[in-house]
All heavy atoms as a GROMACS GRO file, in nm:
protein
  608
    1MET      N    1   4.218  -2.155   3.517
    1MET     CA    2   4.217  -2.127   3.372
    1MET      C    3   4.151  -2.236   3.295
    1MET      O    4   4.081  -2.209   3.202
    1MET     CB    5   4.363  -2.108   3.335
    1MET     CG    6   4.380  -2.075   3.189
    1MET     SD    7   4.329  -1.904   3.155
    1MET     CE    8   4.411  -1.877   3.002
    2GLU      N    9   4.160  -2.362   3.340
    2GLU     CA   10   4.106  -2.474   3.272
    2GLU      C   11   3.949  -2.454   3.273
    2GLU      O   12   3.886  -2.481   3.158
    2GLU     CB   13   4.135  -2.607   3.337
    2GLU     CG   14   4.279  -2.646   3.306
    2GLU     CD   15   4.324  -2.656   3.167
    2GLU    OE1   16   4.241  -2.708   3.091
    2GLU    OE2   17   4.420  -2.608   3.131
    3GLU      N   18   3.888  -2.416   3.384
    3GLU     CA   19   3.747  -2.400   3.393
    3GLU      C   20   3.703  -2.283   3.289
    3GLU      O   21   3.597  -2.301   3.222
    3GLU     CB   22   3.706  -2.368   3.534
    3GLU     CG   23   3.559  -2.393   3.558
    3GLU     CD   24   3.530  -2.390   3.703
    3GLU    OE1   25   3.623  -2.368   3.786
    3GLU    OE2   26   3.417  -2.418   3.739
    4LEU      N   27   3.779  -2.177   3.278
    4LEU     CA   28   3.739  -2.068   3.190
    4LEU      C   29   3.755  -2.122   3.040
    4LEU      O   30   3.662  -2.089   2.962
    4LEU     CB   31   3.843  -1.950   3.211
    4LEU     CG   32   3.823  -1.833   3.111
    4LEU    CD1   33   3.678  -1.778   3.114
    4LEU    CD2   34   3.928  -1.727   3.133
    5LEU      N   35   3.862  -2.190   3.009
    5LEU     CA   36   3.871  -2.247   2.876
    5LEU      C   37   3.753  -2.337   2.838
    5LEU      O   38   3.714  -2.339   2.729
    5LEU     CB   39   4.008  -2.318   2.863
    5LEU     CG   40   4.130  -2.231   2.860
    5LEU    CD1   41   4.254  -2.313   2.863
    5LEU    CD2   42   4.125  -2.142   2.740
    6GLU      N   43   3.709  -2.411   2.942
    6GLU     CA   44   3.593  -2.500   2.921
    6GLU      C   45   3.470  -2.412   2.882
    6GLU      O   46   3.401  -2.455   2.786
    6GLU     CB   47   3.563  -2.583   3.041
    6GLU     CG   48   3.455  -2.680   3.031
    6GLU     CD   49   3.438  -2.759   3.169
    6GLU    OE1   50   3.538  -2.811   3.214
    6GLU    OE2   51   3.321  -2.763   3.210
    7ILE      N   52   3.447  -2.310   2.948
    7ILE     CA   53   3.336  -2.209   2.923
    7ILE      C   54   3.345  -2.166   2.776
    7ILE      O   55   3.248  -2.163   2.698
    7ILE     CB   56   3.335  -2.097   3.019
    7ILE    CG1   57   3.302  -2.147   3.168
    7ILE    CG2   58   3.235  -1.996   2.980
    7ILE    CD1   59   3.323  -2.043   3.274
    8LEU      N   60   3.469  -2.115   2.745
    8LEU     CA   61   3.492  -2.061   2.610
    8LEU      C   62   3.479  -2.165   2.498
    8LEU      O   63   3.416  -2.136   2.398
    8LEU     CB   64   3.627  -1.994   2.607
    8LEU     CG   65   3.643  -1.872   2.706
    8LEU    CD1   66   3.790  -1.826   2.702
    8LEU    CD2   67   3.555  -1.755   2.666
    9ASN      N   68   3.534  -2.283   2.527
    9ASN     CA   69   3.519  -2.385   2.430
    9ASN      C   70   3.379  -2.434   2.403
    9ASN      O   71   3.349  -2.484   2.288
    9ASN     CB   72   3.617  -2.506   2.461
    9ASN     CG   73   3.762  -2.468   2.434
    9ASN    OD1   74   3.793  -2.406   2.335
    9ASN    ND2   75   3.848  -2.513   2.520
   10ASP      N   76   3.296  -2.428   2.506
   10ASP     CA   77   3.157  -2.459   2.487
   10ASP      C   78   3.085  -2.362   2.394
   10ASP      O   79   2.996  -2.408   2.312
   10ASP     CB   80   3.083  -2.464   2.624
   10ASP     CG   81   3.121  -2.593   2.709
   10ASP    OD1   82   3.177  -2.686   2.653
   10ASP    OD2   83   3.076  -2.586   2.825
   11LEU      N   84   3.132  -2.241   2.396
   11LEU     CA   85   3.077  -2.138   2.304
   11LEU      C   86   3.121  -2.151   2.164
   11LEU      O   87   3.047  -2.139   2.066
   11LEU     CB   88   3.105  -2.002   2.352
   11LEU     CG   89   3.027  -1.946   2.479
   11LEU    CD1   90   3.086  -1.814   2.519
   11LEU    CD2   91   2.885  -1.933   2.443
   12HIS      N   92   3.254  -2.173   2.149
   12HIS     CA   93   3.311  -2.172   2.010
   12HIS      C   94   3.428  -2.282   2.019
   12HIS      O   95   3.543  -2.250   2.031
   12HIS     CB   96   3.376  -2.044   1.973
   12HIS     CG   97   3.277  -1.930   1.958
   12HIS    ND1   98   3.208  -1.920   1.842
   12HIS    CD2   99   3.237  -1.824   2.041
   12HIS    CE1  100   3.126  -1.807   1.849
   12HIS    NE2  101   3.144  -1.764   1.969
   13PRO      N  102   3.384  -2.403   1.993
   13PRO     CA  103   3.479  -2.517   1.993
   13PRO      C  104   3.589  -2.506   1.884
   13PRO      O  105   3.695  -2.571   1.893
   13PRO     CB  106   3.405  -2.639   1.976
   13PRO     CG  107   3.254  -2.597   1.955
   13PRO     CD  108   3.247  -2.452   1.970
   14ASP      N  109   3.561  -2.424   1.782
   14ASP     CA  110   3.652  -2.405   1.665
   14ASP      C  111   3.767  -2.306   1.695
   14ASP      O  112   3.854  -2.296   1.607
   14ASP     CB  113   3.575  -2.369   1.546
   14ASP     CG  114   3.495  -2.249   1.564
   14ASP    OD1  115   3.431  -2.237   1.672
   14ASP    OD2  116   3.480  -2.161   1.471
   15VAL      N  117   3.762  -2.241   1.804
   15VAL     CA  118   3.865  -2.128   1.829
   15VAL      C  119   3.972  -2.176   1.931
   15VAL      O  120   3.933  -2.248   2.027
   15VAL     CB  121   3.790  -2.010   1.896
   15VAL    CG1  122   3.894  -1.904   1.928
   15VAL    CG2  123   3.684  -1.968   1.794
   16ASP      N  124   4.096  -2.151   1.901
   16ASP     CA  125   4.204  -2.185   1.988
   16ASP      C  126   4.214  -2.070   2.092
   16ASP      O  127   4.291  -1.976   2.072
   16ASP     CB  128   4.338  -2.204   1.917
   16ASP     CG  129   4.450  -2.243   2.005
   16ASP    OD1  130   4.421  -2.261   2.126
   16ASP    OD2  131   4.563  -2.256   1.950
   17PHE      N  132   4.150  -2.086   2.204
   17PHE     CA  133   4.147  -1.980   2.305
   17PHE      C  134   4.272  -1.964   2.381
   17PHE      O  135   4.299  -1.862   2.444
   17PHE     CB  136   4.033  -1.998   2.404
   17PHE     CG  137   3.889  -1.972   2.345
   17PHE    CD1  138   3.806  -2.075   2.300
   17PHE    CD2  139   3.848  -1.840   2.324
   17PHE    CE1  140   3.689  -2.055   2.245
   17PHE    CE2  141   3.719  -1.821   2.271
   17PHE     CZ  142   3.645  -1.918   2.228
   18GLU      N  143   4.362  -2.066   2.378
   18GLU     CA  144   4.484  -2.054   2.442
   18GLU      C  145   4.587  -1.963   2.372
   18GLU      O  146   4.672  -1.910   2.440
   18GLU     CB  147   4.548  -2.189   2.458
   18GLU     CG  148   4.464  -2.284   2.554
   18GLU     CD  149   4.532  -2.411   2.586
   18GLU    OE1  150   4.649  -2.407   2.617
   18GLU    OE2  151   4.460  -2.514   2.581
   19THR      N  152   4.565  -1.941   2.247
   19THR     CA  153   4.657  -1.856   2.169
   19THR      C  154   4.595  -1.727   2.116
   19THR      O  155   4.662  -1.628   2.090
   19THR     CB  156   4.726  -1.928   2.058
   19THR    OG1  157   4.626  -1.972   1.963
   19THR    CG2  158   4.805  -2.044   2.106
   20CYS      N  159   4.469  -1.724   2.099
   20CYS     CA  160   4.396  -1.615   2.030
   20CYS      C  161   4.383  -1.493   2.128
   20CYS      O  162   4.349  -1.505   2.245
   20CYS     CB  163   4.260  -1.653   1.991
   20CYS     SG  164   4.172  -1.524   1.897
   21ASP      N  165   4.435  -1.377   2.077
   21ASP     CA  166   4.435  -1.259   2.160
   21ASP      C  167   4.355  -1.145   2.091
   21ASP      O  168   4.381  -1.025   2.115
   21ASP     CB  169   4.578  -1.216   2.196
   21ASP     CG  170   4.660  -1.177   2.078
   21ASP    OD1  171   4.608  -1.189   1.959
   21ASP    OD2  172   4.775  -1.137   2.096
   22SER      N  173   4.262  -1.181   2.003
   22SER     CA  174   4.183  -1.082   1.932
   22SER      C  175   4.038  -1.126   1.926
   22SER      O  176   3.975  -1.109   1.814
   22SER     CB  177   4.243  -1.055   1.792
   22SER     OG  178   4.249  -1.185   1.722
   23LEU      N  179   3.988  -1.178   2.036
   23LEU     CA  180   3.854  -1.231   2.031
   23LEU      C  181   3.740  -1.129   2.006
   23LEU      O  182   3.649  -1.150   1.927
   23LEU     CB  183   3.825  -1.298   2.172
   23LEU     CG  184   3.911  -1.417   2.201
   23LEU    CD1  185   3.881  -1.460   2.342
   23LEU    CD2  186   3.883  -1.532   2.107
   24ILE      N  187   3.765  -1.005   2.054
   24ILE     CA  188   3.678  -0.894   2.030
   24ILE      C  189   3.713  -0.821   1.904
   24ILE      O  190   3.630  -0.801   1.817
   24ILE     CB  191   3.675  -0.788   2.150
   24ILE    CG1  192   3.637  -0.860   2.275
   24ILE    CG2  193   3.591  -0.675   2.110
   24ILE    CD1  194   3.500  -0.920   2.286
   25ASP      N  195   3.835  -0.795   1.885
   25ASP     CA  196   3.888  -0.720   1.767
   25ASP      C  197   3.853  -0.789   1.633
   25ASP      O  198   3.815  -0.731   1.536
   25ASP     CB  199   4.040  -0.708   1.767
   25ASP     CG  200   4.085  -0.611   1.880
   25ASP    OD1  201   3.992  -0.539   1.935
   25ASP    OD2  202   4.201  -0.616   1.916
   26ASP      N  203   3.861  -0.928   1.634
   26ASP     CA  204   3.826  -1.006   1.519
   26ASP      C  205   3.677  -1.049   1.514
   26ASP      O  206   3.638  -1.135   1.431
   26ASP     CB  207   3.922  -1.125   1.505
   26ASP     CG  208   4.063  -1.090   1.469
   26ASP    OD1  209   4.083  -0.975   1.425
   26ASP    OD2  210   4.150  -1.168   1.494
   27LYS      N  211   3.598  -0.994   1.605
   27LYS     CA  212   3.457  -1.036   1.620
   27LYS      C  213   3.431  -1.181   1.632
   27LYS      O  214   3.325  -1.230   1.578
   27LYS     CB  215   3.390  -0.970   1.493
   27LYS     CG  216   3.399  -0.816   1.492
   27LYS     CD  217   3.326  -0.763   1.364
   27LYS     CE  218   3.322  -0.616   1.360
   27LYS     NZ  219   3.421  -0.534   1.409
   28ILE      N  220   3.515  -1.252   1.697
   28ILE     CA  221   3.492  -1.392   1.731
   28ILE      C  222   3.388  -1.400   1.834
   28ILE      O  223   3.301  -1.489   1.829
   28ILE     CB  224   3.624  -1.459   1.778
   28ILE    CG1  225   3.721  -1.459   1.657
   28ILE    CG2  226   3.604  -1.598   1.824
   28ILE    CD1  227   3.866  -1.501   1.691
   29LEU      N  228   3.392  -1.318   1.932
   29LEU     CA  229   3.286  -1.310   2.039
   29LEU      C  230   3.190  -1.198   2.008
   29LEU      O  231   3.240  -1.082   1.976
   29LEU     CB  232   3.354  -1.291   2.176
   29LEU     CG  233   3.440  -1.397   2.227
   29LEU    CD1  234   3.501  -1.353   2.360
   29LEU    CD2  235   3.373  -1.529   2.236
   30ASP      N  236   3.065  -1.225   2.014
   30ASP     CA  237   2.964  -1.120   1.999
   30ASP      C  238   2.902  -1.088   2.132
   30ASP      O  239   2.936  -1.136   2.239
   30ASP     CB  240   2.861  -1.157   1.898
   30ASP     CG  241   2.781  -1.285   1.937
   30ASP    OD1  242   2.766  -1.317   2.055
   30ASP    OD2  243   2.723  -1.347   1.845
   31SER      N  244   2.802  -0.996   2.133
   31SER     CA  245   2.748  -0.951   2.265
   31SER      C  246   2.673  -1.066   2.338
   31SER      O  247   2.681  -1.070   2.462
   31SER     CB  248   2.652  -0.834   2.232
   31SER     OG  249   2.548  -0.866   2.148
   32PHE      N  250   2.608  -1.160   2.262
   32PHE     CA  251   2.557  -1.262   2.321
   32PHE      C  252   2.655  -1.354   2.392
   32PHE      O  253   2.632  -1.410   2.502
   32PHE     CB  254   2.461  -1.343   2.226
   32PHE     CG  255   2.348  -1.268   2.177
   32PHE    CD1  256   2.342  -1.225   2.047
   32PHE    CD2  257   2.237  -1.242   2.253
   32PHE    CE1  258   2.240  -1.146   1.998
   32PHE    CE2  259   2.128  -1.165   2.209
   32PHE     CZ  260   2.128  -1.122   2.076
   33ASP      N  261   2.767  -1.372   2.331
   33ASP     CA  262   2.872  -1.458   2.388
   33ASP      C  263   2.925  -1.388   2.520
   33ASP      O  264   2.949  -1.458   2.618
   33ASP     CB  265   2.997  -1.473   2.294
   33ASP     CG  266   2.962  -1.551   2.167
   33ASP    OD1  267   2.876  -1.637   2.174
   33ASP    OD2  268   3.023  -1.529   2.072
   34ILE      N  269   2.938  -1.258   2.516
   34ILE     CA  270   2.986  -1.184   2.635
   34ILE      C  271   2.890  -1.201   2.749
   34ILE      O  272   2.931  -1.234   2.861
   34ILE     CB  273   3.004  -1.034   2.602
   34ILE    CG1  274   3.105  -1.015   2.491
   34ILE    CG2  275   3.042  -0.954   2.724
   34ILE    CD1  276   3.252  -1.058   2.516
   35VAL      N  277   2.765  -1.194   2.723
   35VAL     CA  278   2.662  -1.211   2.829
   35VAL      C  279   2.671  -1.350   2.882
   35VAL      O  280   2.664  -1.373   3.007
   35VAL     CB  281   2.517  -1.177   2.776
   35VAL    CG1  282   2.413  -1.212   2.876
   35VAL    CG2  283   2.511  -1.025   2.738
   36THR      N  284   2.684  -1.448   2.799
   36THR     CA  285   2.690  -1.589   2.838
   36THR      C  286   2.817  -1.603   2.926
   36THR      O  287   2.815  -1.669   3.030
   36THR     CB  288   2.691  -1.684   2.721
   36THR    OG1  289   2.570  -1.658   2.646
   36THR    CG2  290   2.710  -1.831   2.766
   37ILE      N  291   2.927  -1.557   2.879
   37ILE     CA  292   3.054  -1.566   2.953
   37ILE      C  293   3.041  -1.505   3.090
   37ILE      O  294   3.084  -1.563   3.194
   37ILE     CB  295   3.166  -1.500   2.874
   37ILE    CG1  296   3.208  -1.588   2.752
   37ILE    CG2  297   3.299  -1.490   2.967
   37ILE    CD1  298   3.294  -1.523   2.652
   38ILE      N  299   2.988  -1.383   3.096
   38ILE     CA  300   2.974  -1.312   3.221
   38ILE      C  301   2.888  -1.400   3.320
   38ILE      O  302   2.916  -1.417   3.433
   38ILE     CB  303   2.902  -1.176   3.206
   38ILE    CG1  304   3.008  -1.081   3.137
   38ILE    CG2  305   2.861  -1.116   3.340
   38ILE    CD1  306   2.958  -0.954   3.087
   39ALA      N  307   2.778  -1.458   3.268
   39ALA     CA  308   2.686  -1.538   3.356
   39ALA      C  309   2.758  -1.665   3.408
   39ALA      O  310   2.757  -1.702   3.526
   39ALA     CB  311   2.559  -1.567   3.282
   40GLU      N  312   2.829  -1.730   3.316
   40GLU     CA  313   2.907  -1.849   3.354
   40GLU      C  314   3.016  -1.819   3.453
   40GLU      O  315   3.033  -1.904   3.550
   40GLU     CB  316   2.968  -1.918   3.230
   40GLU     CG  317   2.859  -1.982   3.144
   40GLU     CD  318   2.808  -2.110   3.208
   40GLU    OE1  319   2.876  -2.185   3.279
   40GLU    OE2  320   2.682  -2.134   3.191
   41VAL      N  321   3.086  -1.712   3.431
   41VAL     CA  322   3.194  -1.668   3.525
   41VAL      C  323   3.138  -1.642   3.668
   41VAL      O  324   3.193  -1.682   3.766
   41VAL     CB  325   3.271  -1.551   3.468
   41VAL    CG1  326   3.360  -1.486   3.570
   41VAL    CG2  327   3.363  -1.601   3.348
   42ASN      N  328   3.025  -1.564   3.665
   42ASN     CA  329   2.961  -1.532   3.785
   42ASN      C  330   2.922  -1.664   3.861
   42ASN      O  331   2.942  -1.674   3.985
   42ASN     CB  332   2.834  -1.454   3.761
   42ASN     CG  333   2.862  -1.309   3.727
   42ASN    OD1  334   2.978  -1.259   3.738
   42ASN    ND2  335   2.758  -1.240   3.691
   43ASP      N  336   2.873  -1.762   3.796
   43ASP     CA  337   2.829  -1.883   3.858
   43ASP      C  338   2.944  -1.970   3.903
   43ASP      O  339   2.951  -2.016   4.017
   43ASP     CB  340   2.749  -1.968   3.758
   43ASP     CG  341   2.609  -1.915   3.735
   43ASP    OD1  342   2.565  -1.819   3.811
   43ASP    OD2  343   2.541  -1.956   3.639
   44ARG      N  344   3.043  -1.990   3.815
   44ARG     CA  345   3.149  -2.081   3.844
   44ARG      C  346   3.262  -2.021   3.937
   44ARG      O  347   3.320  -2.097   4.012
   44ARG     CB  348   3.211  -2.135   3.718
   44ARG     CG  349   3.121  -2.216   3.635
   44ARG     CD  350   3.194  -2.297   3.541
   44ARG     NE  351   3.115  -2.359   3.437
   44ARG     CZ  352   3.148  -2.440   3.343
   44ARG    NH1  353   3.276  -2.478   3.348
   44ARG    NH2  354   3.072  -2.484   3.250
   45PHE      N  355   3.286  -1.894   3.923
   45PHE     CA  356   3.392  -1.831   3.997
   45PHE      C  357   3.343  -1.746   4.118
   45PHE      O  358   3.420  -1.698   4.196
   45PHE     CB  359   3.488  -1.748   3.905
   45PHE     CG  360   3.560  -1.836   3.807
   45PHE    CD1  361   3.507  -1.856   3.675
   45PHE    CD2  362   3.680  -1.888   3.837
   45PHE    CE1  363   3.574  -1.931   3.583
   45PHE    CE2  364   3.755  -1.955   3.747
   45PHE     CZ  365   3.700  -1.984   3.617
   46ASP      N  366   3.207  -1.730   4.124
   46ASP     CA  367   3.157  -1.647   4.238
   46ASP      C  368   3.207  -1.509   4.238
   46ASP      O  369   3.242  -1.455   4.341
   46ASP     CB  370   3.164  -1.720   4.365
   46ASP     CG  371   3.074  -1.663   4.471
   46ASP    OD1  372   2.962  -1.626   4.428
   46ASP    OD2  373   3.106  -1.661   4.591
   47VAL      N  374   3.225  -1.448   4.120
   47VAL     CA  375   3.267  -1.308   4.103
   47VAL      C  376   3.157  -1.233   4.027
   47VAL      O  377   3.086  -1.299   3.938
   47VAL     CB  378   3.405  -1.290   4.045
   47VAL    CG1  379   3.510  -1.353   4.136
   47VAL    CG2  380   3.412  -1.346   3.909
   48THR      N  381   3.153  -1.104   4.036
   48THR     CA  382   3.066  -1.019   3.962
   48THR      C  383   3.142  -0.931   3.860
   48THR      O  384   3.222  -0.851   3.927
   48THR     CB  385   2.970  -0.938   4.048
   48THR    OG1  386   2.893  -1.026   4.131
   48THR    CG2  387   2.873  -0.854   3.965
   49ILE      N  388   3.121  -0.942   3.739
   49ILE     CA  389   3.193  -0.857   3.641
   49ILE      C  390   3.105  -0.731   3.625
   49ILE      O  391   2.996  -0.741   3.565
   49ILE     CB  392   3.221  -0.929   3.513
   49ILE    CG1  393   3.313  -1.048   3.534
   49ILE    CG2  394   3.285  -0.825   3.412
   49ILE    CD1  395   3.338  -1.129   3.413
   50SER      N  396   3.150  -0.613   3.673
   50SER     CA  397   3.068  -0.496   3.662
   50SER      C  398   3.079  -0.432   3.522
   50SER      O  399   3.164  -0.472   3.443
   50SER     CB  400   3.120  -0.387   3.764
   50SER     OG  401   3.253  -0.364   3.748
   51ALA      N  402   2.984  -0.350   3.492
   51ALA     CA  403   2.974  -0.292   3.355
   51ALA      C  404   3.105  -0.224   3.318
   51ALA      O  405   3.153  -0.232   3.206
   51ALA     CB  406   2.856  -0.193   3.352
   52GLU      N  407   3.167  -0.157   3.405
   52GLU     CA  408   3.290  -0.082   3.373
   52GLU      C  409   3.409  -0.178   3.334
   52GLU      O  410   3.508  -0.141   3.276
   52GLU     CB  411   3.338   0.015   3.480
   52GLU     CG  412   3.367  -0.038   3.613
   52GLU     CD  413   3.252  -0.033   3.712
   52GLU    OE1  414   3.138  -0.003   3.669
   52GLU    OE2  415   3.275  -0.078   3.822
   53LYS      N  416   3.399  -0.307   3.374
   53LYS     CA  417   3.502  -0.401   3.351
   53LYS      C  418   3.472  -0.472   3.214
   53LYS      O  419   3.560  -0.552   3.165
   53LYS     CB  420   3.506  -0.511   3.457
   53LYS     CG  421   3.549  -0.457   3.597
   53LYS     CD  422   3.689  -0.424   3.600
   53LYS     CE  423   3.726  -0.384   3.747
   53LYS     NZ  424   3.863  -0.343   3.754
   54ILE      N  425   3.359  -0.445   3.151
   54ILE     CA  426   3.327  -0.509   3.024
   54ILE      C  427   3.384  -0.429   2.917
   54ILE      O  428   3.318  -0.338   2.854
   54ILE     CB  429   3.179  -0.528   3.015
   54ILE    CG1  430   3.118  -0.606   3.132
   54ILE    CG2  431   3.147  -0.600   2.866
   54ILE    CD1  432   2.961  -0.610   3.130
   55THR      N  433   3.514  -0.443   2.889
   55THR     CA  434   3.591  -0.379   2.790
   55THR      C  435   3.663  -0.475   2.700
   55THR      O  436   3.681  -0.587   2.735
   55THR     CB  437   3.696  -0.290   2.858
   55THR    OG1  438   3.797  -0.382   2.926
   55THR    CG2  439   3.643  -0.184   2.950
   56PRO      N  440   3.694  -0.425   2.570
   56PRO     CA  441   3.753  -0.518   2.479
   56PRO      C  442   3.883  -0.574   2.533
   56PRO      O  443   3.919  -0.684   2.515
   56PRO     CB  444   3.781  -0.428   2.365
   56PRO     CG  445   3.673  -0.320   2.357
   56PRO     CD  446   3.651  -0.300   2.513
   57GLU      N  447   3.962  -0.488   2.607
   57GLU     CA  448   4.084  -0.535   2.668
   57GLU      C  449   4.064  -0.656   2.757
   57GLU      O  450   4.151  -0.747   2.765
   57GLU     CB  451   4.151  -0.419   2.744
   57GLU     CG  452   4.196  -0.301   2.662
   57GLU     CD  453   4.078  -0.208   2.633
   57GLU    OE1  454   3.982  -0.200   2.702
   57GLU    OE2  455   4.084  -0.143   2.522
   58ASN      N  456   3.957  -0.655   2.835
   58ASN     CA  457   3.937  -0.771   2.934
   58ASN      C  458   3.882  -0.898   2.865
   58ASN      O  459   3.882  -0.999   2.926
   58ASN     CB  460   3.845  -0.725   3.042
   58ASN     CG  461   3.911  -0.627   3.141
   58ASN    OD1  462   4.032  -0.635   3.157
   58ASN    ND2  463   3.838  -0.545   3.202
   59PHE      N  464   3.832  -0.884   2.742
   59PHE     CA  465   3.762  -0.992   2.667
   59PHE      C  466   3.831  -1.025   2.548
   59PHE      O  467   3.782  -1.126   2.476
   59PHE     CB  468   3.618  -0.959   2.649
   59PHE     CG  469   3.528  -0.967   2.771
   59PHE    CD1  470   3.521  -0.869   2.858
   59PHE    CD2  471   3.459  -1.083   2.806
   59PHE    CE1  472   3.443  -0.871   2.977
   59PHE    CE2  473   3.386  -1.093   2.914
   59PHE     CZ  474   3.376  -0.990   3.003
   60ASN      N  475   3.946  -0.974   2.512
   60ASN     CA  476   4.017  -1.002   2.386
   60ASN      C  477   4.086  -1.133   2.389
   60ASN      O  478   4.119  -1.187   2.282
   60ASN     CB  479   4.112  -0.886   2.349
   60ASN     CG  480   4.073  -0.825   2.218
   60ASN    OD1  481   4.003  -0.882   2.142
   60ASN    ND2  482   4.134  -0.713   2.192
   61SER      N  483   4.115  -1.188   2.503
   61SER     CA  484   4.179  -1.319   2.514
   61SER      C  485   4.139  -1.390   2.646
   61SER      O  486   4.094  -1.323   2.743
   61SER     CB  487   4.334  -1.295   2.518
   61SER     OG  488   4.379  -1.236   2.639
   62ALA      N  489   4.157  -1.520   2.642
   62ALA     CA  490   4.125  -1.595   2.765
   62ALA      C  491   4.222  -1.552   2.874
   62ALA      O  492   4.178  -1.545   2.995
   62ALA     CB  493   4.147  -1.748   2.732
   63GLU      N  494   4.349  -1.524   2.850
   63GLU     CA  495   4.444  -1.482   2.942
   63GLU      C  496   4.396  -1.357   3.009
   63GLU      O  497   4.407  -1.341   3.133
   63GLU     CB  498   4.578  -1.461   2.874
   63GLU     CG  499   4.693  -1.444   2.979
   63GLU     CD  500   4.830  -1.441   2.899
   63GLU    OE1  501   4.864  -1.547   2.846
   63GLU    OE2  502   4.891  -1.346   2.905
   64ALA      N  503   4.358  -1.249   2.930
   64ALA     CA  504   4.307  -1.122   2.989
   64ALA      C  505   4.180  -1.149   3.073
   64ALA      O  506   4.171  -1.089   3.181
   64ALA     CB  507   4.271  -1.032   2.875
   65LEU      N  508   4.090  -1.232   3.031
   65LEU     CA  509   3.967  -1.261   3.111
   65LEU      C  510   4.002  -1.334   3.238
   65LEU      O  511   3.947  -1.304   3.343
   65LEU     CB  512   3.870  -1.346   3.022
   65LEU     CG  513   3.737  -1.368   3.082
   65LEU    CD1  514   3.668  -1.241   3.129
   65LEU    CD2  515   3.648  -1.445   2.982
   66TYR      N  516   4.100  -1.427   3.229
   66TYR     CA  517   4.135  -1.493   3.351
   66TYR      C  518   4.208  -1.395   3.448
   66TYR      O  519   4.177  -1.404   3.571
   66TYR     CB  520   4.225  -1.614   3.323
   66TYR     CG  521   4.251  -1.700   3.437
   66TYR    CD1  522   4.153  -1.773   3.488
   66TYR    CD2  523   4.379  -1.708   3.492
   66TYR    CE1  524   4.170  -1.852   3.599
   66TYR    CE2  525   4.405  -1.789   3.608
   66TYR     CZ  526   4.297  -1.861   3.655
   66TYR     OH  527   4.311  -1.938   3.765
   67ALA      N  528   4.279  -1.304   3.397
   67ALA     CA  529   4.346  -1.200   3.482
   67ALA      C  530   4.232  -1.121   3.557
   67ALA      O  531   4.248  -1.084   3.671
   67ALA     CB  532   4.442  -1.120   3.407
   68LEU      N  533   4.135  -1.086   3.481
   68LEU     CA  534   4.021  -1.007   3.534
   68LEU      C  535   3.946  -1.092   3.650
   68LEU      O  536   3.928  -1.039   3.758
   68LEU     CB  537   3.915  -0.974   3.426
   68LEU     CG  538   3.787  -0.905   3.471
   68LEU    CD1  539   3.820  -0.772   3.549
   68LEU    CD2  540   3.696  -0.893   3.358
   69ILE      N  541   3.930  -1.218   3.614
   69ILE     CA  542   3.863  -1.298   3.723
   69ILE      C  543   3.952  -1.312   3.846
   69ILE      O  544   3.899  -1.301   3.958
   69ILE     CB  545   3.844  -1.443   3.667
   69ILE    CG1  546   3.737  -1.441   3.556
   69ILE    CG2  547   3.803  -1.537   3.781
   69ILE    CD1  548   3.727  -1.568   3.476
   70GLN      N  549   4.082  -1.321   3.828
   70GLN     CA  550   4.173  -1.324   3.948
   70GLN      C  551   4.170  -1.191   4.025
   70GLN      O  552   4.165  -1.190   4.151
   70GLN     CB  553   4.315  -1.360   3.903
   70GLN     CG  554   4.333  -1.504   3.861
   70GLN     CD  555   4.474  -1.535   3.818
   70GLN    OE1  556   4.533  -1.467   3.740
   70GLN    NE2  557   4.520  -1.642   3.876
   71GLU      N  558   4.168  -1.085   3.949
   71GLU     CA  559   4.152  -0.949   4.014
   71GLU      C  560   4.035  -0.938   4.092
   71GLU      O  561   4.035  -0.889   4.210
   71GLU     CB  562   4.162  -0.841   3.902
   71GLU     CG  563   4.138  -0.705   3.947
   71GLU     CD  564   4.126  -0.607   3.833
   71GLU    OE1  565   4.197  -0.626   3.732
   71GLU    OE2  566   4.044  -0.510   3.845
   72LEU      N  567   3.922  -0.981   4.040
   72LEU     CA  568   3.795  -0.977   4.111
   72LEU      C  569   3.789  -1.064   4.231
   72LEU      O  570   3.727  -1.037   4.335
   72LEU     CB  571   3.677  -1.011   4.018
   72LEU     CG  572   3.652  -0.906   3.905
   72LEU    CD1  573   3.560  -0.963   3.802
   72LEU    CD2  574   3.612  -0.773   3.954
   73GLU      N  575   3.852  -1.184   4.218
   73GLU     CA  576   3.861  -1.281   4.333
   73GLU      C  577   3.938  -1.219   4.448
   73GLU      O  578   3.904  -1.236   4.566
   73GLU     CB  579   3.917  -1.404   4.294
   73GLU     CG  580   3.825  -1.497   4.213
   73GLU     CD  581   3.891  -1.632   4.165
   73GLU    OE1  582   4.011  -1.640   4.146
   73GLU    OE2  583   3.809  -1.723   4.142
   74ASP      N  584   4.042  -1.141   4.416
   74ASP     CA  585   4.127  -1.078   4.513
   74ASP      C  586   4.065  -0.970   4.587
   74ASP      O  587   4.094  -0.939   4.709
   74ASP     CB  588   4.265  -1.028   4.451
   74ASP     CG  589   4.353  -1.139   4.411
   74ASP    OD1  590   4.330  -1.262   4.453
   74ASP    OD2  591   4.448  -1.118   4.325
   75GLU      N  592   3.965  -0.905   4.522
   75GLU     CA  593   3.892  -0.797   4.578
   75GLU      C  594   3.798  -0.842   4.687
   75GLU      O  595   3.761  -0.766   4.778
   75GLU     CB  596   3.810  -0.719   4.476
   75GLU     CG  597   3.901  -0.632   4.385
   75GLU     CD  598   3.821  -0.563   4.274
   75GLU    OE1  599   3.701  -0.580   4.272
   75GLU    OE2  600   3.885  -0.499   4.183
   76ASP      N  601   3.754  -0.967   4.678
   76ASP     CA  602   3.658  -1.022   4.782
   76ASP      C  603   3.722  -1.041   4.924
   76ASP      O  604   3.825  -1.075   4.937
   76ASP     CB  605   3.591  -1.150   4.735
   76ASP     CG  606   3.493  -1.125   4.622
   76ASP    OD1  607   3.453  -1.012   4.608
   76ASP    OD2  608   3.455  -1.215   4.553
   0.00000   0.00000   0.00000
């Protein structure tokens, strides 16, 4: 989780990613942020986030995104 928070904080240091659960709903993250996050997650966690997994539910909070990463790691 710390590594994911590092990725997110690099994008938006002004956001409290540990408590925010409306990153997409409140338009904190935009499409460019999502692309950056996906690329960083692919590199650092060695998982591939497929198009069908790119949903607001999976990106609305760091916790949801981390759960997705864990799910993808378990599939390997």
